[in-house]
PAKEMAR-110165 format. One record per residue (C-alpha): residue number from 1; x, y, z; residue in three letters. Coordinates in nm, 4 decimals, decimal comma. Example, Ala and Ser with C-alpha at 12.3 -4.5 7.8 and 13.67 -1.06 7.14 Angstrom:
<1 <1,2300 -0,4500 0,7800> Ala> <2 <1,3670 -0,1060 0,7140> Ser> 
# end
This chain:
<1 <-0,2258 -1,8807 -1,1587> Met> <2 <-0,4729 -2,0584 -0,9946> Arg> <3 <-0,8549 -2,2071 -0,9711> Ile> <4 <-0,9633 -2,2391 -0,6293> Arg> <5 <-1,1928 -2,1430 -0,3066> Ser> <6 <-1,1609 -1,8063 -0,2614> Leu> <7 <-1,2784 -1,6735 0,1211> Leu> <8 <-1,4575 -1,3164 0,1013> Leu> <9 <-1,2391 -1,0159 0,2836> Trp> <10 <-1,5184 -0,8729 0,4937> Ala> <11 <-1,4833 -1,0262 0,8149> Ala> <12 <-1,3549 -0,7198 1,0019> Leu> <13 <-1,3822 -0,7030 1,3755> Ala> <14 <-1,5394 -0,3596 1,3701> Val> <15 <-1,8834 -0,3917 1,5474> Pro> <16 <-2,1461 -0,2263 1,3018> Gly> <17 <-1,8995 -0,2322 1,0182> Val> <18 <-1,8689 -0,5398 0,8433> Gly> <19 <-2,0429 -0,9178 0,8037> Phe> <20 <-1,8814 -1,1912 0,8188> Ala> <21 <-1,8947 -1,4153 0,5025> Gln> <22 <-1,5410 -1,5998 0,5130> Glu> <23 <-1,5557 -2,0045 0,4649> Gly> <24 <-1,4252 -2,2818 0,2025> Pro> <25 <-1,6778 -2,2856 -0,0757> Gly> <26 <-1,6929 -1,8915 -0,1810> Ala> <27 <-1,5117 -1,9280 -0,5253> Ser> <28 <-1,3868 -1,5785 -0,6606> Tyr> <29 <-1,6212 -1,4167 -0,4097> Leu> <30 <-1,4280 -1,1115 -0,3142> Thr> <31 <-1,6600 -0,8284 -0,2570> Thr> <32 <-1,6437 -0,6155 0,0614> Thr> <33 <-2,0221 -0,5383 0,1200> Pro> <34 <-1,9590 -0,3039 0,4470> Leu> <35 <-2,1405 -0,0479 0,6031> Gln> <36 <-1,9537 0,2673 0,6308> Ser> <37 <-2,0069 0,4824 0,9427> Pro> <38 <-2,2501 0,7207 0,8972> Ala> <39 <-2,0207 1,0471 0,9440> Gly> <40 <-2,0895 1,3513 1,0350> Glu> <41 <-2,4182 1,5545 0,9165> Pro> <42 <-2,3776 1,7353 0,5709> Ala> <43 <-2,5725 1,8584 0,2667> Leu> <44 <-2,7726 1,5185 0,1844> Gly> <45 <-2,8199 1,4154 0,5510> Thr> <46 <-3,1987 1,3667 0,4529> Gln> <47 <-3,0869 1,0526 0,2906> His> <48 <-2,9232 0,9035 0,5096> Arg> <49 <-3,1507 0,6948 0,7016> Ala> <50 <-3,2952 0,5781 0,3793> Ala> <51 <-2,9460 0,4636 0,2597> Val> <52 <-2,8602 0,2971 0,5707> Arg> <53 <-3,1835 0,0799 0,5982> Gln> <54 <-3,1016 0,0168 0,1853> Ala> <55 <-2,7938 -0,1096 0,2534> Ile> <56 <-2,8723 -0,3391 0,5053> Gln> <57 <-3,1718 -0,4891 0,3134> Ala> <58 <-2,9624 -0,5480 0,0294> Ser> <59 <-2,6943 -0,7089 0,2768> Leu> <60 <-3,0287 -0,9486 0,4035> Ala> <61 <-3,0134 -1,0805 0,0342> Gly> <62 <-3,3081 -0,7900 -0,1355> Asn> <63 <-3,0792 -0,6491 -0,3721> His> <64 <-3,4469 -0,5305 -0,5747> Glu> <65 <-3,6011 -0,3197 -0,2615> Ala> <66 <-3,2706 -0,2194 -0,2230> Ala> <67 <-3,1960 -0,0569 -0,5516> Ile> <68 <-3,5065 0,2430 -0,6153> Pro> <69 <-3,4186 0,4027 -0,2612> Val> <70 <-3,0106 0,3998 -0,3569> Leu> <71 <-3,1208 0,5333 -0,6988> Thr> <72 <-3,3631 0,8542 -0,5535> Glu> <73 <-3,0507 0,9150 -0,3563> Ala> <74 <-2,8251 0,9230 -0,6373> Val> <75 <-3,0338 1,1429 -0,8259> Arg> <76 <-2,9968 1,4058 -0,5575> Tyr> <77 <-2,6220 1,3725 -0,5278> Cys> <78 <-2,5618 1,3851 -0,9316> Asp> <79 <-2,8061 1,7006 -0,8701> Ala> <80 <-2,5984 1,8611 -0,6319> Gln> <81 <-2,2837 1,7772 -0,8497> Gln> <82 <-2,4594 1,9283 -1,1467> Gln> <83 <-2,4758 2,2814 -1,0211> Val> <84 <-2,2208 2,4999 -1,2093> Pro> <85 <-1,9577 2,7153 -1,0395> Gly> <86 <-1,8773 2,4990 -0,7489> Arg> <87 <-1,7799 2,1291 -0,6820> Lys> <88 <-2,0014 1,8729 -0,4813> Ala> <89 <-1,7794 1,6289 -0,3083> Leu> <90 <-1,8368 1,3698 0,0628> Ser> <91 <-1,6448 1,3817 0,3367> Phe> <92 <-1,6521 1,2296 0,6445> Gln> <93 <-1,5263 1,4802 0,9251> Ser> <94 <-1,4502 1,8296 0,9566> His> <95 <-1,1139 1,7119 0,9350> Arg> <96 <-1,1487 1,5801 0,5404> Gln> <97 <-1,3128 1,8868 0,4182> Tyr> <98 <-1,0589 2,1322 0,5892> Ala> <99 <-0,7497 1,8778 0,4517> Leu> <100 <-0,9275 1,8894 0,1055> Tyr> <101 <-0,9615 2,2926 0,0983> Met> <102 <-0,6488 2,3887 0,2201> Asp> <103 <-0,4790 2,1129 -0,0520> Gly> <104 <-0,6694 1,9925 -0,3386> Pro> <105 <-1,0051 2,2401 -0,3596> Gly> <106 <-0,7943 2,5493 -0,2476> Arg> <107 <-0,9836 2,8281 -0,4264> Gly> <108 <-1,2430 2,5991 -0,5523> Thr> <109 <-1,5631 2,6464 -0,3857> Pro> <110 <-1,7173 2,3396 -0,2646> Thr> <111 <-2,0035 2,1719 -0,1384> Glu> <112 <-1,9868 1,8576 0,1845> Trp> <113 <-2,2050 1,6427 0,0578> Leu> <114 <-2,3083 1,3367 0,3536> Asp> <115 <-2,1228 1,0685 0,3208> Met> <116 <-2,4699 0,9192 0,2226> Ala> <117 <-2,4007 1,0043 -0,1320> Cys> <118 <-2,0428 0,8091 -0,1443> Ala> <119 <-2,1954 0,5285 0,0081> Asn> <120 <-2,5119 0,4722 -0,2312> Ala> <121 <-2,2792 0,4756 -0,5296> Tyr> <122 <-2,0550 0,1871 -0,4147> Thr> <123 <-2,3026 0,0067 -0,2832> His> <124 <-2,4845 -0,0128 -0,6137> Leu> <125 <-2,1814 -0,1002 -0,7002> Gly> <126 <-2,1441 -0,3786 -0,4830> Tyr> <127 <-2,4802 -0,4770 -0,6125> Ile> <128 <-2,3788 -0,4979 -0,9648> Glu> <129 <-2,0429 -0,7340 -0,8698> Ile> <130 <-2,3309 -0,9880 -0,6831> Glu> <131 <-2,4854 -0,9925 -1,0112> Arg> <132 <-2,1687 -1,0466 -1,2290> Gly> <133 <-2,1823 -0,7040 -1,4571> Asp> <134 <-1,8584 -0,5920 -1,3367> Ile> <135 <-1,8524 -0,3170 -1,5994> Asp> <136 <-2,1915 -0,1311 -1,4436> Ala> <137 <-2,0019 -0,2102 -1,0635> Ala> <138 <-1,6928 -0,0025 -1,1854> Leu> <139 <-1,9106 0,2996 -1,3708> Arg> <140 <-2,0500 0,2835 -0,9834> Trp> <141 <-1,7616 0,2466 -0,7654> Leu> <142 <-1,5680 0,5006 -1,0204> Asp> <143 <-1,8314 0,7288 -0,8878> Lys> <144 <-1,8108 0,7177 -0,5475> Ala> <145 <-1,4094 0,7361 -0,5629> Ile> <146 <-1,5022 1,0579 -0,7464> Ala> <147 <-1,7199 1,1910 -0,4963> Val> <148 <-1,5155 1,1067 -0,2085> Ala> <149 <-1,1697 1,1360 -0,2217> Pro> <150 <-1,1082 1,0181 0,0805> Tyr> <151 <-1,2735 0,6864 0,1574> Asp> <152 <-1,1326 0,3571 0,1378> Val> <153 <-1,4475 0,1211 0,0970> Glu> <154 <-1,5388 0,2369 -0,2768> Pro> <155 <-1,1770 0,1517 -0,3431> Leu> <156 <-1,1617 -0,1961 -0,2231> Cys> <157 <-1,5116 -0,2430 -0,3958> Glu> <158 <-1,3013 -0,1214 -0,7038> Lys> <159 <-1,0298 -0,4323 -0,6128> Gly> <160 <-1,2748 -0,6467 -0,5499> Ala> <161 <-1,4136 -0,5752 -0,9381> Ala> <162 <-1,0981 -0,5781 -1,0492> Leu> <163 <-1,0288 -0,9493 -0,8977> Thr> <164 <-1,3399 -1,0812 -1,0605> Arg> <165 <-1,2123 -0,9827 -1,3971> Arg> <166 <-0,8745 -1,1458 -1,2962> Lys> <167 <-0,7204 -0,7731 -1,3596> Asp> <168 <-0,4726 -0,8547 -1,0610> Trp> <169 <-0,2610 -0,5222 -1,2164> Gln> <170 <-0,5419 -0,3106 -1,1432> Gly> <171 <-0,6426 -0,4946 -0,8457> Ser> <172 <-0,3452 -0,4074 -0,6550> Lys> <173 <-0,3528 -0,0755 -0,8211> Ala> <174 <-0,6726 -0,0157 -0,6109> Ser> <175 <-0,5711 -0,1532 -0,2771> Tyr> <176 <-0,2292 -0,0348 -0,2456> Asp> <177 <-0,4673 0,3336 -0,2838> Arg> <178 <-0,6730 0,2553 -0,0399> Ala> <179 <-0,4308 0,0929 0,1939> Leu> <180 <-0,2392 0,4380 0,1341> Met> <181 <-0,5979 0,6239 0,2643> Leu> <182 <-0,6630 0,3757 0,5695> Ala> <183 <-0,2940 0,4300 0,6905> Arg> <184 <-0,3565 0,8183 0,6521> Ser> <185 <-0,6834 0,8975 0,7202> Gln> <186 <-0,7643 0,8064 1,0703> Pro> <187 <-1,1602 0,7794 0,9682> Glu> <188 <-1,0273 0,4751 0,7570> Asn> <189 <-0,8549 0,3216 0,9877> Arg> <190 <-1,0494 0,0363 1,0759> His> <191 <-0,9905 -0,0778 0,6552> Met> <192 <-0,6584 -0,1142 0,6464> Glu> <193 <-0,6496 -0,5224 0,7290> Ala> <194 <-0,8938 -0,5519 0,4686> Leu> <195 <-0,7348 -0,3518 0,2206> Ala> <196 <-0,3659 -0,5479 0,3076> Leu> <197 <-0,5112 -0,8905 0,2321> Arg> <198 <-0,6786 -0,7513 -0,0901> Gly> <199 <-0,2907 -0,6559 -0,1894> Val> <200 <-0,1842 -0,9755 -0,0355> Gly> <201 <-0,3992 -1,1701 -0,2789> Phe> <202 <-0,3012 -0,9648 -0,6290> Ala> <203 <0,0745 -1,0065 -0,4609> His> <204 <-0,0253 -1,3677 -0,5070> Ile> <205 <-0,1794 -1,4075 -0,8356> Glu> <206 <0,1393 -1,1919 -0,9710> Leu> <207 <0,3716 -1,4519 -0,8539> Gly> <208 <0,5142 -1,2045 -0,5621> Glu> <209 <0,5103 -1,4203 -0,3328> Leu> <210 <0,7259 -1,2474 -0,0551> Glu> <211 <0,5062 -0,9541 -0,0596> Asn> <212 <0,2206 -1,1840 -0,0727> Ala> <213 <0,3214 -1,3053 0,2917> Arg> <214 <0,4663 -1,0203 0,4161> Ala> <215 <0,1129 -0,8305 0,3641> Ser> <216 <-0,0697 -1,1115 0,5213> Tyr> <217 <0,1748 -1,1047 0,7969> Ile> <218 <0,0631 -0,7122 0,8458> Ala> <219 <-0,3144 -0,7504 0,8182> Ser> <220 <-0,2819 -1,0532 1,1356> Gln> <221 <-0,1088 -0,8114 1,3181> Lys> <222 <-0,4370 -0,5826 1,2955> Leu> <223 <-0,6912 -0,8124 1,2528> Asp> <224 <-0,5520 -1,1467 1,4184> Pro> <225 <-0,8633 -1,3589 1,3823> Asp> <226 <-0,8676 -1,3460 1,0442> Ser> <227 <-0,9592 -1,6615 0,8802> Pro> <228 <-0,8529 -1,5450 0,4707> Thr> <229 <-0,5085 -1,4505 0,6552> Ala> <230 <-0,4487 -1,7713 0,7826> Lys> <231 <-0,5544 -1,9905 0,5180> Gln> <232 <-0,3688 -1,7322 0,2583> Glu> <233 <-0,0614 -1,7598 0,4181> Leu> <234 <-0,1026 -2,1224 0,4413> Ala> <235 <-0,1491 -2,1830 0,0807> Tyr> <236 <0,1600 -1,9220 0,0345> Ile> <237 <0,3878 -2,1384 0,2122> Glu> <238 <0,2663 -2,4376 0,0223> Gln> <239 <0,3334 -2,2440 -0,3158> Leu> <240 <0,7309 -2,1782 -0,1895> Gln> <241 <0,7303 -2,5868 -0,0900> Gln> <242 <0,6646 -2,6385 -0,4351> Glu> <243 <0,8719 -2,4085 -0,6136> Gln> <244 <1,2023 -2,5216 -0,3703> Arg> <245 <1,1741 -2,9392 -0,4603> Arg> 
# end
């Protein structure tokens, strides 16, 4: 539908969580490089500090320093998931663990993995998006989504990856699921505005301008200072004016 400059969706007003790179000229740069809150300690906590430092190094531009550290954490996380007779999943809180065990995990022995595992998978996916290898990114992000059933960040990263591929339906589906979790899981409320912007962008590309407008307006109520929402709303208005001529 369009070839134009796109703003990053990473400018969240959440201290210590996101970092902003919004501004014109970031052509189709739609990744969401965020650091998740650490969550409560669990199996694999010993990798938490190293994963956090590796993510910081990567966000500063040093992917090569980050990859071996993230890979070492992933090796541990993979091994925990391969233990016979039980699952191993990442949760942000005791509340989420209890929710899972009372629902889809009922009757299944399940170890609680530290969020370091989910964060390592997610950030390796982010690095592959930055490198332009969308297939590799999706493999990492699908692992993160599988290991962390209530985490929003890998879903937003997957939406960004599918946006790079111009798979608007797939991107919207990923952001829709992220939005549902952001609204239903208190631990993920800080991601709601970003998920809404992702949904809105997909709606624009699908030609659903009124739905796009509603998504961006809803995002502004949560993040009124977002330059992305302002620019996209102006673009929607431009498209609607052209349609009325």
